[in-house]
C-alpha positions, -999 to +999 in steps of 0.1 A: -901-121-206-896-108-241-909-128-270-874-131-286-861-147-254-889-172-253-882-183-288-846-191-280-852-210-247-842-246-247-865-273-234-854-284-199-844-319-211-822-306-238-805-281-214-799-309-189-785-331-216-760-304-227-751-296-190-744-333-184-715-331-209-684-323-189-671-299-214-703-278-211-711-284-174-699-251-161-714-229-188-741-204-180-776-207-195-768-181-221-736-199-231-755-232-233-779-214-257-750-206-279-739-243-278-774-254-287-778-228-315-744-235-332-743-273-329-764-298-349-774-332-336-764-362-357-773-399-354-745-420-368-746-457-374-720-482-361-691-482-385-696-446-396-663-427-400-666-394-381-630-384-390-604-399-414-567-396-407-551-372-432-583-356-443-589-319-442-625-323-429-636-295-406-660-308-380-658-310-342-678-338-326-691-341-290-704-376-283-737-375-265-745-413-266-727-443-279-690-451-284-663-445-310-628-459-315-598-437-324-572-452-347-538-438-356-518-455-384-541-486-380-535-489-342-563-484-317-552-456-295-584-446-276-621-452-270-645-424-267-679-424-250-706-399-239-691-366-230-659-372-250-651-351-281-629-352-312-618-331-340-607-300-321-570-303-328-573-300-366-596-270-362-573-253-337-542-259-358-557-258-393-539-291-400-551-325-415-567-350-392-541-370-371-564-400-365-594-419-377-625-420-355-651-447-362-685-452-344-680-485-326-718-485-320-745-461-329-735-426-319-756-395-311-733-365-315-734-327-314-715-315-344-700-281-351-686-272-385-655-250-385-674-218-387-697-227-358-667-240-338-648-207-343-679-187-333-684-209-303-649-203-291-653-165-297-686-161-278-680-187-249-645-179-234-650-204-206-653-231-233-622-219-250-602-221-218-616-256-209-610-270-244-574-257-246-566-271-211-580-305-219-563-306-253-529-297-238-533-325-212-541-350-239-511-339-260-488-341-230-501-376-221-496-387-257-461-373-258-452-391-225-466-424-239-444-420-270-413-414-249-420-445-228-425-465-260-393-452-275-373-460-243-388-495-241-380-502-277-344-491-273-338-511-241 
């Protein structure tokens, strides 16, 4: 094995932790190395605001441990736990944040700034495909819920 490859090997526990995240579960060892290299781990206390609605912040978060609450216009709309992620929509669309995400308990997260997120999508096509599919499903589900709310309100 070449020295350069040994320097970039992840410890088995870290590889297993990344692989346990559904978003990363089907990635190759080389692709997981890109995830590891580009993301930074963050320990966030309960009450910490990861994302604020309307902000132009540019980070993508993957929750490794803990829980967060998603608020839109002051209404709780979702709860996130290990393996869930947030922040991709603003990065994909270059738009302000559409919700506020707050750590409901201490959170360990893998964080990608916009440059790292863009590089990750460029070098890991499988991740790009998975992320886009899951984002579209979430948007469709949200649109369906809004239609049901509108119909119920007009009845």
